[in-house]
C-alpha positions as CSV (number, residue, x, y, z in Angstrom):
1,M,-88.6,-43.6,-80.9
2,Q,-87.9,-44.0,-77.1
3,L,-87.6,-40.3,-75.8
4,E,-84.4,-40.3,-73.3
5,F,-82.6,-38.0,-71.4
6,R,-80.7,-36.5,-74.2
7,H,-83.8,-35.3,-76.2
8,L,-84.4,-32.9,-73.4
9,R,-80.9,-31.6,-73.6
10,V,-81.4,-31.1,-78.2
11,L,-85.1,-29.4,-77.1
12,L,-82.9,-26.8,-74.4
13,A,-80.4,-26.4,-77.4
14,V,-83.1,-25.2,-80.0
15,A,-85.0,-22.9,-77.4
16,E,-82.5,-21.3,-76.1
17,A,-80.5,-20.4,-79.4
18,G,-83.9,-19.8,-81.4
19,S,-82.8,-21.6,-84.8
20,I,-82.2,-24.9,-85.6
21,R,-78.9,-24.0,-87.4
22,K,-77.3,-22.2,-84.1
23,A,-78.8,-25.7,-82.0
24,A,-77.1,-27.9,-84.5
25,A,-73.6,-25.7,-84.0
26,R,-74.1,-25.8,-80.3
27,L,-74.7,-29.8,-80.1
28,Q,-72.2,-30.4,-83.1
29,L,-74.3,-31.8,-84.8
30,S,-75.2,-30.7,-88.5
31,Q,-78.1,-28.9,-89.3
32,P,-80.2,-32.0,-91.1
33,A,-79.5,-34.0,-88.5
34,T,-80.7,-31.7,-85.5
35,S,-83.8,-31.2,-87.6
36,A,-84.6,-34.7,-88.2
37,Q,-84.0,-35.5,-84.3
38,L,-86.2,-32.6,-83.4
39,K,-89.0,-33.7,-85.7
40,R,-88.6,-37.3,-84.3
41,I,-89.0,-35.8,-80.7
42,E,-92.1,-34.2,-81.6
43,H,-93.7,-36.8,-82.8
44,E,-92.4,-38.6,-79.5
45,L,-94.4,-36.2,-77.7
46,G,-97.5,-36.0,-79.7
47,G,-97.1,-33.1,-81.8
48,P,-95.0,-29.8,-82.7
49,L,-93.2,-27.6,-79.8
50,F,-92.3,-25.0,-81.8
51,V,-93.4,-22.2,-84.2
52,R,-91.2,-22.0,-87.3
53,S,-90.7,-19.3,-89.7
54,A,-88.0,-17.1,-91.5
55,E,-86.7,-15.2,-88.1
56,G,-86.1,-18.8,-86.6
57,V,-88.4,-21.3,-83.9
58,K,-90.3,-19.9,-80.8
59,P,-91.7,-22.1,-78.6
60,N,-95.2,-23.1,-78.8
61,E,-97.8,-23.0,-75.6
62,N,-97.3,-26.9,-75.9
63,G,-93.7,-26.4,-76.0
64,Q,-93.3,-23.8,-73.0
65,Y,-94.6,-26.5,-70.7
66,V,-92.5,-29.3,-72.0
67,L,-89.3,-27.0,-71.8
68,R,-89.9,-25.8,-68.0
69,C,-90.1,-29.5,-67.4
70,A,-87.3,-30.3,-69.5
71,R,-84.8,-27.5,-67.6
72,D,-86.1,-29.0,-64.2
73,L,-84.9,-32.7,-65.1
74,V,-81.5,-31.2,-66.6
75,V,-81.0,-29.0,-63.3
76,G,-82.1,-32.2,-61.0
77,F,-80.1,-34.9,-62.7
78,D,-77.2,-32.2,-62.9
79,R,-77.4,-31.7,-59.5
80,L,-77.7,-35.7,-59.0
81,R,-74.5,-35.7,-61.0
82,E,-72.2,-33.7,-58.8
83,H,-73.7,-34.8,-55.5
84,A,-72.7,-38.9,-56.5
85,R,-69.5,-37.8,-57.6
86,S,-68.5,-35.6,-54.8
87,A,-69.8,-38.1,-51.9
88,A,-67.8,-41.3,-54.3
89,E,-64.4,-38.8,-54.4
90,A,-64.9,-38.1,-50.2
91,D,-65.2,-42.1,-49.7
92,P,-63.6,-43.9,-52.3
93,G,-63.4,-47.2,-50.6
94,T,-66.9,-47.3,-49.5
95,A,-67.8,-48.9,-53.4
96,A,-66.6,-51.8,-55.0
97,P,-64.6,-51.1,-58.4
98,L,-66.9,-50.5,-61.4
99,R,-65.6,-52.9,-64.1
100,A,-66.5,-51.9,-67.9
101,G,-65.4,-53.5,-70.7
102,G,-65.8,-53.9,-74.9
103,T,-65.0,-54.8,-78.2
104,A,-66.2,-52.1,-80.4
105,G,-62.7,-50.9,-81.2
106,P,-62.4,-47.2,-80.6
107,L,-65.4,-46.4,-78.8
108,V,-63.9,-47.8,-75.8
109,S,-61.6,-46.1,-75.9
110,L,-64.0,-43.5,-75.6
111,L,-66.1,-45.2,-72.9
112,V,-63.1,-45.1,-70.9
113,S,-62.5,-41.4,-71.3
114,A,-66.1,-40.9,-70.4
115,L,-65.9,-42.9,-67.0
116,F,-62.8,-41.4,-65.9
117,E,-64.2,-38.3,-66.4
118,L,-67.4,-39.2,-64.7
119,V,-66.2,-41.5,-61.4
120,P,-62.9,-41.3,-59.3
121,E,-60.1,-43.4,-61.2
122,S,-59.5,-45.2,-58.4
123,R,-62.9,-47.0,-58.7
124,L,-62.3,-48.3,-61.9
125,T,-61.1,-51.2,-64.2
126,I,-61.0,-52.1,-67.8
127,D,-61.4,-55.4,-69.6
128,A,-61.2,-54.7,-73.2
129,R,-62.1,-58.2,-74.9
130,R,-61.8,-59.6,-78.5
131,S,-64.7,-61.9,-77.9
132,V,-68.1,-60.8,-77.9
133,H,-69.5,-63.9,-76.5
134,T,-66.8,-63.5,-73.1
135,L,-68.2,-60.2,-72.6
136,V,-72.0,-61.1,-73.3
137,K,-71.0,-63.7,-70.9
138,A,-69.2,-61.4,-68.5
139,L,-72.4,-58.9,-68.5
140,S,-74.9,-61.7,-68.1
141,R,-73.2,-62.7,-65.4
142,T,-72.2,-59.6,-63.3
143,K,-69.0,-59.6,-64.1
144,C,-69.1,-56.7,-65.9
145,D,-70.8,-53.5,-65.0
146,I,-70.7,-51.5,-68.5
147,A,-69.7,-52.2,-71.7
148,V,-69.9,-51.3,-75.6
149,Y,-70.0,-53.5,-78.2
150,G,-71.2,-53.9,-82.0
151,E,-74.3,-56.0,-83.0
152,F,-75.3,-57.1,-86.6
153,P,-78.8,-56.9,-87.5
154,G,-80.7,-60.0,-87.2
155,F,-77.9,-61.8,-84.3
156,P,-78.8,-60.2,-81.3
157,L,-76.9,-61.3,-78.6
158,P,-78.2,-62.8,-75.4
159,V,-77.6,-60.1,-72.7
160,G,-79.6,-61.5,-69.9
161,E,-82.7,-60.3,-68.8
162,S,-81.1,-58.5,-66.1
163,V,-79.0,-56.4,-68.1
164,V,-80.1,-52.9,-70.0
165,T,-79.1,-52.1,-73.2
166,R,-79.3,-48.6,-75.2
167,T,-78.6,-48.6,-78.9
168,L,-75.9,-45.1,-79.2
169,L,-76.1,-45.1,-83.1
170,R,-75.9,-47.3,-86.3
171,E,-72.3,-47.6,-87.8
172,P,-72.0,-48.1,-91.5
173,V,-69.2,-50.7,-92.9
174,F,-67.5,-49.0,-95.8
175,V,-65.5,-51.5,-98.3
176,L,-61.8,-51.0,-98.5
177,L,-60.3,-50.8,-101.8
178,A,-56.7,-50.9,-103.5
179,E,-56.2,-47.0,-104.7
180,D,-56.3,-48.5,-108.1
181,H,-59.0,-50.6,-108.4
182,P,-61.8,-49.7,-110.8
183,L,-64.3,-48.4,-108.4
184,A,-61.6,-46.7,-106.3
185,G,-63.3,-43.5,-108.4
186,R,-66.1,-44.1,-107.2
187,E,-67.7,-41.3,-104.1
188,R,-70.0,-44.7,-103.5
189,V,-70.3,-48.4,-104.3
190,R,-72.6,-50.8,-104.9
191,L,-72.5,-54.1,-103.5
192,G,-73.4,-56.2,-106.4
193,D,-70.1,-54.4,-108.0
194,L,-68.0,-56.5,-105.7
195,R,-69.1,-60.1,-106.6
196,D,-66.4,-61.0,-108.5
197,E,-63.8,-59.7,-105.6
198,E,-62.3,-61.8,-102.6
199,W,-62.9,-61.1,-99.2
200,V,-60.6,-60.9,-96.4
201,M,-62.9,-61.0,-93.0
202,P,-62.1,-61.1,-89.3
203,E,-62.6,-64.4,-87.5
204,A,-65.7,-66.0,-87.8
205,D,-67.2,-65.7,-84.1
206,E,-70.5,-65.4,-82.2
207,S,-71.7,-62.0,-83.4
208,G,-72.4,-63.6,-86.7
209,V,-70.2,-61.6,-88.7
210,H,-70.0,-64.0,-91.4
211,A,-73.1,-65.3,-91.7
212,Y,-74.4,-61.6,-91.7
213,L,-71.7,-60.9,-94.9
214,H,-73.5,-64.4,-96.6
215,L,-76.6,-63.5,-96.0
216,T,-76.5,-59.2,-97.4
217,C,-74.3,-60.6,-100.3
218,Q,-76.9,-63.3,-101.2
219,A,-79.7,-60.6,-100.9
220,A,-77.9,-58.6,-103.6
221,G,-77.7,-61.7,-105.6
222,F,-74.2,-63.3,-104.8
223,T,-72.1,-65.7,-102.5
224,P,-69.2,-63.7,-101.2
225,R,-65.5,-65.5,-101.5
226,V,-63.9,-65.2,-98.1
227,A,-60.6,-66.4,-98.7
228,H,-58.4,-64.8,-96.1
229,V,-59.0,-64.8,-92.4
230,T,-57.0,-61.8,-90.3
231,T,-57.9,-60.0,-87.1
232,D,-54.7,-57.9,-87.7
233,L,-56.1,-54.7,-90.0
234,S,-52.4,-54.3,-91.3
235,V,-52.2,-57.5,-92.6
236,A,-55.8,-57.1,-94.0
237,R,-54.6,-53.4,-95.6
238,I,-51.6,-55.4,-97.4
239,L,-53.9,-57.5,-99.1
240,V,-56.3,-54.7,-100.0
241,A,-53.7,-52.8,-101.4
242,G,-52.1,-55.5,-103.6
243,R,-55.3,-56.2,-105.3
244,R,-55.9,-59.3,-103.7
245,A,-58.7,-58.9,-101.8
246,V,-61.5,-55.7,-100.4
247,C,-62.9,-55.9,-97.0
248,G,-65.7,-54.3,-94.8
249,V,-63.7,-51.4,-92.3
250,W,-65.8,-49.6,-89.6
251,P,-65.8,-45.6,-90.8
252,S,-65.1,-45.0,-87.4
253,A,-61.7,-46.3,-87.1
254,D,-58.4,-45.3,-88.1
255,V,-57.0,-47.5,-91.0
256,P,-54.0,-46.6,-92.5
257,A,-54.6,-45.0,-95.9
258,Q,-51.3,-46.0,-98.0
259,G,-52.4,-48.1,-100.9
260,T,-56.1,-48.3,-100.5
261,V,-58.9,-46.0,-100.1
262,Q,-62.2,-46.6,-98.2
263,R,-65.5,-46.0,-100.3
264,P,-69.2,-46.3,-98.5
265,L,-71.8,-48.4,-100.5
266,V,-74.7,-47.7,-101.7
267,D,-77.7,-47.6,-99.5
268,V,-76.0,-48.9,-96.3
269,P,-76.4,-52.8,-96.6
270,F,-73.9,-53.6,-93.9
271,H,-74.3,-51.9,-90.4
272,R,-73.8,-52.3,-86.8
273,R,-75.9,-51.3,-84.0
274,L,-73.5,-49.6,-81.3
275,Q,-74.4,-50.7,-78.1
276,L,-74.2,-49.6,-74.5
277,A,-75.0,-52.3,-72.0
278,W,-74.9,-52.2,-68.2
279,N,-75.9,-53.8,-64.8
280,P,-78.3,-51.4,-63.6
281,A,-77.4,-52.9,-59.7
282,S,-74.3,-51.5,-59.9
283,V,-75.0,-48.6,-62.2
284,P,-77.3,-45.8,-61.2
285,P,-79.7,-44.8,-64.2
286,A,-78.2,-41.0,-64.1
287,L,-74.7,-42.7,-64.3
288,A,-75.7,-44.6,-67.7
289,E,-77.4,-42.0,-69.0
290,A,-74.4,-39.6,-68.6
291,V,-72.2,-42.2,-70.3
292,G,-74.4,-42.3,-73.0
293,E,-74.5,-38.9,-73.6
294,R,-70.5,-38.7,-73.7
295,L,-70.5,-41.4,-75.6
296,S,-72.7,-39.8,-78.2
297,A,-70.6,-36.5,-78.2
298,A,-67.3,-38.1,-78.4
299,Y,-68.2,-40.4,-81.3
300,L,-69.7,-37.2,-83.5
301,S,-66.5,-35.5,-82.7
302,L,-64.4,-38.7,-84.0
303,V,-66.5,-38.4,-86.9
304,R,-65.4,-34.8,-87.7
305,E,-61.6,-36.5,-87.6
306,R,-62.2,-39.0,-90.8
307,P,-63.1,-37.1,-93.6
308,R,-64.8,-39.8,-95.6
309,Y,-66.9,-40.2,-92.8
310,L,-67.9,-37.0,-92.3
311,A,-68.5,-36.5,-96.4
312,W,-70.8,-39.4,-95.8
313,W,-72.5,-38.5,-92.3
314,E,-73.2,-34.8,-94.0
315,D,-74.6,-36.2,-97.1
316,G,-77.5,-37.8,-95.4
317,G,-75.9,-40.2,-93.4
318,A,-76.4,-38.8,-90.6
319,E,-79.8,-39.5,-90.5
320,F,-79.2,-42.8,-90.8
321,A,-77.0,-43.3,-87.6
322,L,-79.3,-41.5,-85.4
323,G,-82.1,-43.2,-86.2
324,T,-83.7,-46.1,-84.4
325,D,-84.8,-48.3,-86.9
326,G,-82.8,-51.5,-87.8
């Protein structure tokens, strides 16, 4: 794991709260997710930073030093951000518009909201694209400054050497079934149990989504039959509700539930990495860090609005989603 600025806020929250449970509430995370993240941070820094007891947690000697440094960095970062925002608001005509884009569904709206808060509206333009290839090309040619998109394991996207990327989290694929499907009564579905189903998929593109489906299903012992292709989720839902197909869905999306149900897959065979990418020539590190923090926090709020996703998240899913492997 690479230590990031957001991890400093986790350490400070734990120290100020005096317990992982209280810190989790402040951070709007589950207690297991906060505990797992704290352990990863301590591992990255070489050892324990807190003494655990029945009464809570207290920083040890090394932890006290780390926390002093963390507070200085956080205060300095906040001052930098406020100064930059004040300067931009005082003279909005001196800088070119910040060009933002994305393809990763609801994450694009979260990016827009974050940038509206961090950058004066007069300096922001949005270009939400359907084609990830077009978006990546725009990033590589410095025609886009900051963007969010999904990337499948084994199918890295060529964003160019000058572009900086950060994985925000790993988002699982759930399966959408008809509400009267024989598997709909299960809490989780095994991928192999879908071997006899027909699938509805979006059109093939440079993201590798079709190849990813085929490779993953073949690893489970079958070849998927993609009988329908559509980018319209409402059409896909009709096909699923009529028992004509099943399809993968992102649990963060607001999928109409009438006639269908979402179910997580056992062992998370499908997922994508949600990537934040930016051109450092036009996006300073402090702004990129602030955007990443806002996006992560906003995504967790979105999780809490999706009951099925929240149940998966609290039942061990958070550790997978917030992990850095894969």
